[in-house]
N, C-alpha and C positions, 0 to 999 in steps of 0.2 A: 340374716333368719336362720333359727333354730329351728329344727323339726325333731321331735318326739314319734315314735310309734309304741303304741301305748294299745295290748287287746289282742296281741297275733296267737298266745295261746292260753290265753283267758276265759274260755267256757265256760269250766267248772265255776268259775268265782262270779263268770254275768248270766251263768243259771245254773245254781248247784244243787237244784230239781227239776225237775218238767213242769214245765208251764211257771217257774218259778225266777222272776226276773228279779238280779241288783243290780241297778246303775247308779246307785246312789257313790259307790266310792269312784270311778269311773268321771262321773261327774264333777267332782271333786280335783282330781286328777287334771280334764280338762279345762276346768277353769282356773288353776293354778297352774299349768303350762301356759295359758293363752294370757293372765294377769301379768305374768314377764316375761312375755315376748316370746315366746315357744309358739312354735304352729305345730298340728299332729297331723301325723298320716295314721287315721285309724285303722287296722287292721282287722279282716274275720278271721274268726276264731277255728273256722273249718278245718284245720289242720291238728285238732287235737280233741277230739271229742270226751264231754266227761264220762265219769265211771259209771255214771243212773244208764248213761243214756245205751252204754252194750250193755249193763247189767238187766237191763229190761226189754232189751232189741236185741241180743245178740248176733242176730242174722247182721248187724251193721258191719260186724267185725272184718276184717281183712282173711282172707284165707289163701293158705303159700302155695308156693307149687307141687308141695306135700301132699296137698289137700288137710292142711292143718289150721286150724281157726285161729288167730293170734288174740292171747287173752289180754285185759285191759294193762295199761301202761305203758307202751309204746307209741312215740307219736306217731301220725298217721296209720294209725290202725283205724282205719274203715271202709268203705267199701264205695268206691263211684255211684257202680250201678245199685247199691238198696235204695229203691223208693223212700224206706225211712229215714235214712243218711240224707238222704236230697230232701225230705220235708222240713225235716230239724232244724237242717242247715240254713235254710229258708226262712223257716221261721228266725231261729237266732239275727241272722243277717237283716231280716226286714226291721225288727224290733231296733238296733244298734242305726239302722237309717232314719225309722222315723225320731228316735230320740238327739239323735246329732248331726240330722240334717242342716241345719242352721246354724250351729256353736260356731259361733266366728273363730276357733280356733283351727276348725275343720277345712284342711286345703286340701286334702286327696285321700281318698279309699285304697288299700292295698288288700285285692282278692286273693286270696292263697294262692301261690304260685309254687307249690310242692307237688309236682304232678308225678314225683318218681314210681309211686304207690297204684298198678297198674294189673294187682292181681287179680287174681279170678278171683267171685264172689258166690 
């Protein structure tokens, strides 16, 4: 059995604007993988917040030990304690789960495992 892992840093492609979800491209990938005998571990995109999120809600960005808030562009630029970040992650994850929970290619979920970002916020 072969396995692919799409979606891990795809938040901006899945939700290019707040509340505007675009899953059609991922539908095609999931369908093609399954058609070709490849199963999927679908990743949540929480480690790569989109630009619109940090532009609209700058308090979501992490703050380093020198109390400097990071700008958009880096991976894991989010604060786990931000209620807005947690709400937006819950929303995108729920949409993914609702859409793909019964897809025959899906065999597991990869929930973000990159928790080294424990900066103050």
